DOROVO-418669 format. One record per residue (C-alpha): chain; residue number from 1; x, y, z; residue in three letters. Coordinates in Angstrom, 1 decimal. Example, Ala and Ser with C-alpha at 12.3 -4.5 7.8 and 13.67 -1.06 7.14 Angstrom:
# DOROVO-418669
<site c="A" k="1" px="12.3" py="-4.5" pz="7.8" r="Ala"/>
<site c="A" k="2" px="13.7" py="-1.1" pz="7.1" r="Ser"/>
***
This chain:
# DOROVO-418669
<site c="A" k="1" px="38.0" py="-59.8" pz="-20.9" r="Met"/>
<site c="A" k="2" px="34.9" py="-57.4" pz="-20.6" r="Lys"/>
<site c="A" k="3" px="35.5" py="-53.6" pz="-21.6" r="Asp"/>
<site c="A" k="4" px="33.7" py="-51.9" pz="-18.5" r="Asn"/>
<site c="A" k="5" px="35.4" py="-49.0" pz="-19.4" r="Gly"/>
<site c="A" k="6" px="33.5" py="-48.5" pz="-23.1" r="Gly"/>
<site c="A" k="7" px="30.2" py="-49.6" pz="-20.9" r="Lys"/>
<site c="A" k="8" px="30.7" py="-46.6" pz="-18.6" r="Arg"/>
<site c="A" k="9" px="31.4" py="-44.5" pz="-21.8" r="Arg"/>
<site c="A" k="10" px="28.2" py="-45.7" pz="-23.2" r="Asp"/>
<site c="A" k="11" px="26.0" py="-45.0" pz="-20.1" r="Trp"/>
<site c="A" k="12" px="27.9" py="-41.5" pz="-19.4" r="Phe"/>
<site c="A" k="13" px="26.8" py="-40.6" pz="-23.4" r="Gly"/>
<site c="A" k="14" px="23.2" py="-41.8" pz="-22.5" r="Tyr"/>
<site c="A" k="15" px="23.0" py="-39.7" pz="-19.6" r="Leu"/>
<site c="A" k="16" px="24.1" py="-37.0" pz="-21.1" r="Met"/>
<site c="A" k="17" px="21.8" py="-37.4" pz="-24.1" r="Asn"/>
<site c="A" k="18" px="19.2" py="-37.4" pz="-21.6" r="Phe"/>
<site c="A" k="19" px="20.1" py="-34.3" pz="-19.6" r="Val"/>
<site c="A" k="20" px="20.7" py="-32.4" pz="-22.8" r="Ala"/>
<site c="A" k="21" px="17.0" py="-33.4" pz="-23.8" r="Val"/>
<site c="A" k="22" px="15.6" py="-32.7" pz="-20.6" r="Cys"/>
<site c="A" k="23" px="17.1" py="-29.5" pz="-20.6" r="Leu"/>
<site c="A" k="24" px="15.9" py="-29.0" pz="-24.2" r="Gly"/>
<site c="A" k="25" px="12.4" py="-29.4" pz="-23.0" r="Ile"/>
<site c="A" k="26" px="12.5" py="-27.4" pz="-19.9" r="Ala"/>
<site c="A" k="27" px="13.8" py="-24.3" pz="-21.5" r="Ile"/>
<site c="A" k="28" px="11.3" py="-25.0" pz="-24.4" r="Thr"/>
<site c="A" k="29" px="8.7" py="-24.7" pz="-22.0" r="Phe"/>
<site c="A" k="30" px="10.0" py="-22.0" pz="-20.1" r="Ala"/>
<site c="A" k="31" px="10.5" py="-19.9" pz="-23.2" r="Gly"/>
<site c="A" k="32" px="6.9" py="-20.5" pz="-23.9" r="Gln"/>
<site c="A" k="33" px="5.7" py="-19.6" pz="-20.4" r="Gly"/>
<site c="A" k="34" px="7.6" py="-16.4" pz="-20.8" r="Leu"/>
<site c="A" k="35" px="6.0" py="-15.6" pz="-24.1" r="Ile"/>
<site c="A" k="36" px="2.6" py="-16.8" pz="-22.5" r="Asn"/>
<site c="A" k="37" px="3.1" py="-14.4" pz="-20.1" r="Arg"/>
<site c="A" k="38" px="4.4" py="-11.4" pz="-22.0" r="Lys"/>
<site c="A" k="39" px="1.1" py="-12.1" pz="-24.7" r="Ser"/>
<site c="A" k="40" px="-1.1" py="-11.9" pz="-21.7" r="Glu"/>
<site c="A" k="41" px="0.4" py="-8.7" pz="-20.1" r="Lys"/>
<site c="A" k="42" px="0.2" py="-6.9" pz="-23.5" r="Asn"/>
<site c="A" k="43" px="-3.6" py="-8.1" pz="-23.7" r="Glu"/>
<site c="A" k="44" px="-4.3" py="-6.8" pz="-20.3" r="Val"/>
<site c="A" k="45" px="-2.8" py="-3.5" pz="-21.1" r="Lys"/>
<site c="A" k="46" px="-4.4" py="-3.3" pz="-24.5" r="Ser"/>
<site c="A" k="47" px="-7.9" py="-3.9" pz="-22.8" r="Ser"/>
<site c="A" k="48" px="-7.3" py="-1.4" pz="-20.4" r="Leu"/>
<site c="A" k="49" px="-6.2" py="1.1" pz="-22.8" r="Met"/>
<site c="A" k="50" px="-9.8" py="0.5" pz="-24.2" r="Leu"/>
<site c="A" k="51" px="-11.2" py="1.3" pz="-20.7" r="Val"/>
<site c="A" k="52" px="-9.0" py="4.5" pz="-20.5" r="Arg"/>
<site c="A" k="53" px="-10.6" py="5.6" pz="-23.9" r="Asn"/>
<site c="A" k="54" px="-13.9" py="4.9" pz="-22.7" r="Glu"/>
<site c="A" k="55" px="-13.5" py="6.7" pz="-19.3" r="Leu"/>
<site c="A" k="56" px="-12.3" py="9.8" pz="-21.6" r="Gln"/>
<site c="A" k="57" px="-15.4" py="9.5" pz="-23.5" r="Asp"/>
<site c="A" k="58" px="-17.5" py="9.5" pz="-20.4" r="Asn"/>
<site c="A" k="59" px="-15.7" py="12.5" pz="-19.1" r="Leu"/>
<site c="A" k="60" px="-16.4" py="14.3" pz="-22.1" r="Ser"/>
<site c="A" k="61" px="-20.0" py="13.1" pz="-22.0" r="Tyr"/>
<site c="A" k="62" px="-20.4" py="14.6" pz="-18.4" r="Ile"/>
<site c="A" k="63" px="-18.6" py="18.1" pz="-19.5" r="Glu"/>
<site c="A" k="64" px="-20.8" py="18.5" pz="-22.3" r="Phe"/>
<site c="A" k="65" px="-23.8" py="17.5" pz="-20.2" r="Ser"/>
<site c="A" k="66" px="-22.6" py="20.1" pz="-17.8" r="Asp"/>
<site c="A" k="67" px="-22.4" py="22.9" pz="-20.3" r="Ser"/>
<site c="A" k="68" px="-26.1" py="22.2" pz="-21.7" r="Val"/>
<site c="A" k="69" px="-27.4" py="22.6" pz="-18.1" r="Leu"/>
<site c="A" k="70" px="-25.4" py="25.7" pz="-17.6" r="Thr"/>
<site c="A" k="71" px="-27.0" py="26.8" pz="-20.9" r="Arg"/>
<site c="A" k="72" px="-30.2" py="25.8" pz="-19.7" r="Phe"/>
<site c="A" k="73" px="-29.7" py="28.1" pz="-16.6" r="Ser"/>
<site c="A" k="74" px="-28.5" py="31.1" pz="-18.4" r="Glu"/>
<site c="A" k="75" px="-31.2" py="30.8" pz="-20.7" r="Ala"/>
<site c="A" k="76" px="-34.1" py="30.7" pz="-17.9" r="Ala"/>
<site c="A" k="77" px="-32.3" py="33.3" pz="-16.0" r="Arg"/>
<site c="A" k="78" px="-32.3" py="35.7" pz="-19.0" r="Phe"/>
<site c="A" k="79" px="-36.1" py="34.9" pz="-20.0" r="Leu"/>
<site c="A" k="80" px="-37.0" py="35.5" pz="-15.9" r="Ile"/>
<site c="A" k="81" px="-35.0" py="38.9" pz="-16.3" r="Arg"/>
<site c="A" k="82" px="-37.2" py="40.3" pz="-19.2" r="Tyr"/>
<site c="A" k="83" px="-40.6" py="38.3" pz="-17.9" r="Glu"/>
<site c="A" k="84" px="-43.5" py="40.6" pz="-19.0" r="Gly"/>
<site c="A" k="85" px="-41.7" py="43.0" pz="-21.2" r="Arg"/>
<site c="A" k="86" px="-39.6" py="40.7" pz="-23.9" r="Tyr"/>
<site c="A" k="87" px="-40.0" py="43.5" pz="-26.0" r="Ser"/>
<site c="A" k="88" px="-37.3" py="45.4" pz="-24.5" r="Gln"/>
<site c="A" k="89" px="-34.8" py="42.3" pz="-24.5" r="Ala"/>
<site c="A" k="90" px="-31.8" py="42.8" pz="-26.5" r="Pro"/>
<site c="A" k="91" px="-32.9" py="41.1" pz="-30.0" r="Glu"/>
<site c="A" k="92" px="-29.3" py="39.3" pz="-30.4" r="Asp"/>
<site c="A" k="93" px="-29.6" py="37.7" pz="-26.8" r="Ser"/>
<site c="A" k="94" px="-33.0" py="37.1" pz="-27.4" r="Met"/>
<site c="A" k="95" px="-32.6" py="35.1" pz="-30.8" r="Ala"/>
<site c="A" k="96" px="-29.8" py="33.3" pz="-28.7" r="Val"/>
<site c="A" k="97" px="-31.5" py="31.9" pz="-25.7" r="Tyr"/>
<site c="A" k="98" px="-35.4" py="31.9" pz="-27.0" r="Cys"/>
<site c="A" k="99" px="-35.5" py="28.1" pz="-27.9" r="Asn"/>
<site c="A" k="100" px="-32.9" py="26.7" pz="-25.5" r="Val"/>
<site c="A" k="101" px="-35.0" py="25.9" pz="-22.5" r="Pro"/>
<site c="A" k="102" px="-37.6" py="23.9" pz="-25.1" r="Leu"/>
<site c="A" k="103" px="-34.7" py="22.0" pz="-26.5" r="Thr"/>
<site c="A" k="104" px="-34.8" py="18.1" pz="-26.0" r="Ala"/>
<site c="A" k="105" px="-31.6" py="16.7" pz="-24.9" r="Phe"/>
<site c="A" k="106" px="-30.3" py="13.2" pz="-24.0" r="Glu"/>
<site c="A" k="107" px="-26.9" py="12.1" pz="-22.3" r="Ile"/>
<site c="A" k="108" px="-25.9" py="8.6" pz="-22.4" r="Ser"/>
<site c="A" k="109" px="-22.7" py="6.7" pz="-21.1" r="His"/>
<site c="A" k="110" px="-20.7" py="3.8" pz="-22.4" r="Ser"/>
<site c="A" k="111" px="-19.6" py="0.6" pz="-20.1" r="Glu"/>
<site c="A" k="112" px="-18.9" py="-1.3" pz="-23.3" r="Asp"/>
<site c="A" k="113" px="-14.8" py="-1.5" pz="-22.5" r="Ala"/>
<site c="A" k="114" px="-15.7" py="-2.5" pz="-19.0" r="Leu"/>
<site c="A" k="115" px="-18.1" py="-5.4" pz="-20.0" r="Glu"/>
<site c="A" k="116" px="-15.5" py="-6.6" pz="-22.3" r="Leu"/>
<site c="A" k="117" px="-13.0" py="-6.7" pz="-19.8" r="Leu"/>
<site c="A" k="118" px="-15.0" py="-8.2" pz="-17.0" r="Lys"/>
<site c="A" k="119" px="-16.1" py="-11.0" pz="-19.5" r="Asn"/>
<site c="A" k="120" px="-12.9" py="-12.1" pz="-20.3" r="Ser"/>
<site c="A" k="121" px="-10.1" py="-13.6" pz="-18.4" r="Ser"/>
<site c="A" k="122" px="-7.9" py="-10.7" pz="-18.4" r="Leu"/>
<site c="A" k="123" px="-9.6" py="-8.9" pz="-15.7" r="Phe"/>
<site c="A" k="124" px="-8.3" py="-11.4" pz="-13.0" r="Thr"/>
<site c="A" k="125" px="-5.2" py="-10.9" pz="-14.6" r="Lys"/>
<site c="A" k="126" px="-4.5" py="-6.9" pz="-13.5" r="Ile"/>
<site c="A" k="127" px="-1.5" py="-7.3" pz="-10.9" r="Lys"/>
<site c="A" k="128" px="-2.9" py="-4.4" pz="-9.1" r="Asp"/>
<site c="A" k="129" px="-6.1" py="-5.2" pz="-7.0" r="Leu"/>
<site c="A" k="130" px="-6.3" py="-1.6" pz="-6.0" r="Asp"/>
<site c="A" k="131" px="-6.6" py="-0.4" pz="-10.0" r="Leu"/>
<site c="A" k="132" px="-9.4" py="-3.1" pz="-10.7" r="Ser"/>
<site c="A" k="133" px="-11.3" py="-1.8" pz="-7.4" r="Leu"/>
<site c="A" k="134" px="-10.9" py="1.7" pz="-8.6" r="Glu"/>
<site c="A" k="135" px="-12.0" py="1.0" pz="-12.1" r="Ile"/>
<site c="A" k="136" px="-15.3" py="-0.1" pz="-11.1" r="Ile"/>
<site c="A" k="137" px="-16.0" py="2.1" pz="-8.7" r="His"/>
<site c="A" k="138" px="-15.3" py="5.0" pz="-11.0" r="Thr"/>
<site c="A" k="139" px="-18.1" py="3.5" pz="-13.5" r="Tyr"/>
<site c="A" k="140" px="-20.3" py="3.3" pz="-10.1" r="Gly"/>
<site c="A" k="141" px="-19.8" py="7.0" pz="-10.2" r="Ala"/>
<site c="A" k="142" px="-20.5" py="7.7" pz="-13.9" r="Ile"/>
<site c="A" k="143" px="-23.6" py="5.7" pz="-13.6" r="Ser"/>
<site c="A" k="144" px="-24.8" py="7.6" pz="-10.3" r="Asp"/>
<site c="A" k="145" px="-23.8" py="11.1" pz="-12.4" r="Glu"/>
<site c="A" k="146" px="-25.8" py="10.1" pz="-15.4" r="Met"/>
<site c="A" k="147" px="-29.1" py="9.0" pz="-13.2" r="Ala"/>
<site c="A" k="148" px="-29.0" py="12.4" pz="-11.7" r="Val"/>
<site c="A" k="149" px="-28.4" py="14.0" pz="-15.1" r="Val"/>
<site c="A" k="150" px="-31.4" py="12.0" pz="-16.2" r="Lys"/>
<site c="A" k="151" px="-33.5" py="13.1" pz="-13.3" r="Phe"/>
<site c="A" k="152" px="-32.7" py="16.9" pz="-13.8" r="Tyr"/>
<site c="A" k="153" px="-33.8" py="16.5" pz="-17.2" r="His"/>
<site c="A" k="154" px="-37.2" py="14.7" pz="-16.7" r="Glu"/>
<site c="A" k="155" px="-37.9" py="17.3" pz="-13.9" r="His"/>
<site c="A" k="156" px="-37.4" py="19.9" pz="-16.7" r="Lys"/>
<site c="A" k="157" px="-39.8" py="18.0" pz="-18.9" r="Asp"/>
<site c="A" k="158" px="-42.2" py="17.5" pz="-16.6" r="Lys"/>
<site c="A" k="159" px="-42.3" py="21.4" pz="-15.7" r="Tyr"/>
<site c="A" k="160" px="-42.6" py="22.1" pz="-19.7" r="Leu"/>
<site c="A" k="161" px="-45.5" py="19.7" pz="-20.1" r="Glu"/>
<site c="A" k="162" px="-47.3" py="21.7" pz="-17.7" r="Ser"/>
<site c="A" k="163" px="-46.3" py="25.1" pz="-19.1" r="Ala"/>
<site c="A" k="164" px="-47.5" py="24.2" pz="-22.7" r="Met"/>
<site c="A" k="165" px="-51.4" py="24.8" pz="-21.8" r="Asp"/>
<site c="A" k="166" px="-53.8" py="25.2" pz="-24.9" r="Ser"/>
<site c="A" k="167" px="-53.3" py="28.7" pz="-25.0" r="Asn"/>
<site c="A" k="168" px="-49.2" py="28.0" pz="-25.7" r="Val"/>
<site c="A" k="169" px="-50.0" py="25.2" pz="-28.1" r="Lys"/>
<site c="A" k="170" px="-52.1" py="27.4" pz="-30.1" r="Asn"/>
<site c="A" k="171" px="-49.6" py="30.0" pz="-30.4" r="Ile"/>
<site c="A" k="172" px="-46.9" py="27.6" pz="-31.6" r="Leu"/>
<site c="A" k="173" px="-49.4" py="26.4" pz="-34.1" r="Ala"/>
<site c="A" k="174" px="-49.2" py="29.5" pz="-36.0" r="Asn"/>
<site c="A" k="175" px="-46.7" py="30.6" pz="-38.6" r="Asp"/>
<site c="A" k="176" px="-43.8" py="33.2" pz="-38.0" r="Asn"/>
<site c="A" k="177" px="-44.4" py="33.3" pz="-34.3" r="Ile"/>
<site c="A" k="178" px="-41.7" py="35.6" pz="-32.3" r="Thr"/>
<site c="A" k="179" px="-40.4" py="35.0" pz="-29.4" r="Ala"/>
<site c="A" k="180" px="-41.7" py="37.9" pz="-27.7" r="Glu"/>
<site c="A" k="181" px="-45.2" py="36.0" pz="-28.3" r="Gln"/>
<site c="A" k="182" px="-44.1" py="32.7" pz="-27.5" r="Leu"/>
<site c="A" k="183" px="-42.6" py="33.8" pz="-24.1" r="Trp"/>
<site c="A" k="184" px="-45.3" py="36.1" pz="-23.4" r="Gly"/>
<site c="A" k="185" px="-47.8" py="32.9" pz="-23.8" r="Ala"/>
<site c="A" k="186" px="-45.5" py="30.6" pz="-21.8" r="Ile"/>
<site c="A" k="187" px="-44.9" py="33.3" pz="-18.6" r="Thr"/>
<site c="A" k="188" px="-48.8" py="34.0" pz="-18.8" r="Ala"/>
<site c="A" k="189" px="-49.3" py="31.1" pz="-16.7" r="Ser"/>
<site c="A" k="190" px="-48.2" py="30.3" pz="-13.2" r="Arg"/>
<site c="A" k="191" px="-46.8" py="26.8" pz="-14.7" r="Glu"/>
<site c="A" k="192" px="-44.9" py="28.3" pz="-17.3" r="Gly"/>
<site c="A" k="193" px="-43.1" py="31.0" pz="-14.8" r="Arg"/>
<site c="A" k="194" px="-42.4" py="27.9" pz="-12.6" r="Gln"/>
<site c="A" k="195" px="-40.6" py="26.2" pz="-15.3" r="Phe"/>
<site c="A" k="196" px="-38.4" py="28.9" pz="-15.9" r="Leu"/>
<site c="A" k="197" px="-37.5" py="29.2" pz="-12.1" r="Arg"/>
<site c="A" k="198" px="-36.8" py="25.2" pz="-12.1" r="Glu"/>
<site c="A" k="199" px="-34.8" py="25.7" pz="-15.0" r="Leu"/>
<site c="A" k="200" px="-32.8" py="28.7" pz="-13.4" r="Ser"/>
<site c="A" k="201" px="-31.5" py="26.5" pz="-10.7" r="Arg"/>
<site c="A" k="202" px="-30.4" py="23.4" pz="-12.5" r="Leu"/>
<site c="A" k="203" px="-26.9" py="24.7" pz="-12.7" r="Gln"/>
<site c="A" k="204" px="-27.0" py="25.3" pz="-8.9" r="Met"/>
<site c="A" k="205" px="-28.4" py="22.1" pz="-8.0" r="Met"/>
<site c="A" k="206" px="-25.9" py="20.2" pz="-10.2" r="His"/>
<site c="A" k="207" px="-22.1" py="19.1" pz="-9.5" r="Asp"/>
<site c="A" k="208" px="-20.5" py="16.8" pz="-11.2" r="Ser"/>
<site c="A" k="209" px="-17.0" py="17.4" pz="-9.5" r="Ser"/>
<site c="A" k="210" px="-16.7" py="14.1" pz="-7.6" r="Tyr"/>
<site c="A" k="211" px="-17.7" py="12.2" pz="-10.8" r="Ala"/>
<site c="A" k="212" px="-15.2" py="14.0" pz="-13.0" r="Arg"/>
<site c="A" k="213" px="-12.4" py="14.1" pz="-10.7" r="Asn"/>
<site c="A" k="214" px="-12.9" py="10.4" pz="-9.9" r="Thr"/>
<site c="A" k="215" px="-12.7" py="9.3" pz="-13.7" r="Ile"/>
<site c="A" k="216" px="-9.6" py="11.5" pz="-14.2" r="Arg"/>
<site c="A" k="217" px="-8.0" py="10.0" pz="-11.3" r="Ser"/>
<site c="A" k="218" px="-8.3" py="6.6" pz="-12.7" r="Thr"/>
<site c="A" k="219" px="-7.1" py="7.3" pz="-15.8" r="Ile"/>
<site c="A" k="220" px="-3.9" py="8.5" pz="-14.2" r="Glu"/>
<site c="A" k="221" px="-3.6" py="5.4" pz="-12.7" r="Ser"/>
<site c="A" k="222" px="-4.2" py="3.4" pz="-15.8" r="Ile"/>
<site c="A" k="223" px="-1.7" py="5.3" pz="-17.4" r="Asp"/>
<site c="A" k="224" px="0.9" py="4.4" pz="-14.6" r="Arg"/>
<site c="A" k="225" px="-0.1" py="0.7" pz="-15.0" r="Tyr"/>
<site c="A" k="226" px="0.3" py="0.6" pz="-18.7" r="Ile"/>
<site c="A" k="227" px="3.7" py="2.4" pz="-18.5" r="Gln"/>
<site c="A" k="228" px="5.4" py="-0.2" pz="-16.1" r="Arg"/>
***
C-alpha cells in the first residue's frame, strides 16, 4: 500500500524550501536595493555640498569684486577733489589712494562643482526639479555678473591707456616720482581727467545685489535638501 501521506509531506517540504529560497532572494535584492538607494542619496548630497561650497566661494569673489570697485571709485573721487592742487592733499590719504586707480585687477569664478554634477548621473537623481533649475539659474546669474565686472575693468583699462600719454610715461620712468607729480601729469590731459571721472562712477553703475541674493537663496535651498 502506497504511503500518500509521506509523499504529501515531501512535496510540502519541497514547497516550503522553495518559498524560503525565494523569500531569501527577494529579501537580499530588497536589502541591496535599499543600500544602493541610500548610497546614491548620499552621493547626491555630497555633490550638492560641493556645489554649495563653490557657490559660497563665488559669493566671496563677488563681494571682493564689489570692494575693489568701491575702492577704485573712492580713490578717483579723492583725486578729482584735489585735482590741480595735489600738494594740498592730506599726505596719508594720498599715500593710500594714489596707486589704486593704476592697479590691475582680475576676477574669476568657478563652475567645477557644477560641471562635475552635470557630467555625472547624479544631477538627474536630485529629487527636487525646482532645486535643479535653481542651481542652473544661479550659475547663470554668477556668469552674467562676472561678465559685467569684466566689462567695467576693460572700460577702466581703456581709459587708463588713453591717459598714459608720452608725458605721463616719461614721469613714470623717473626714479623717486611723487604722487603729486604723477597725478599732476595724468590730469594735465583731457584723457587723464576723463579716466578719473569714469572710474568715480563705477560704484554707482554697478549693482551685484541680484547675483548675491540669488546665491544666498540657492545655498539655503541646498541646505534644506541636504538636511532631509
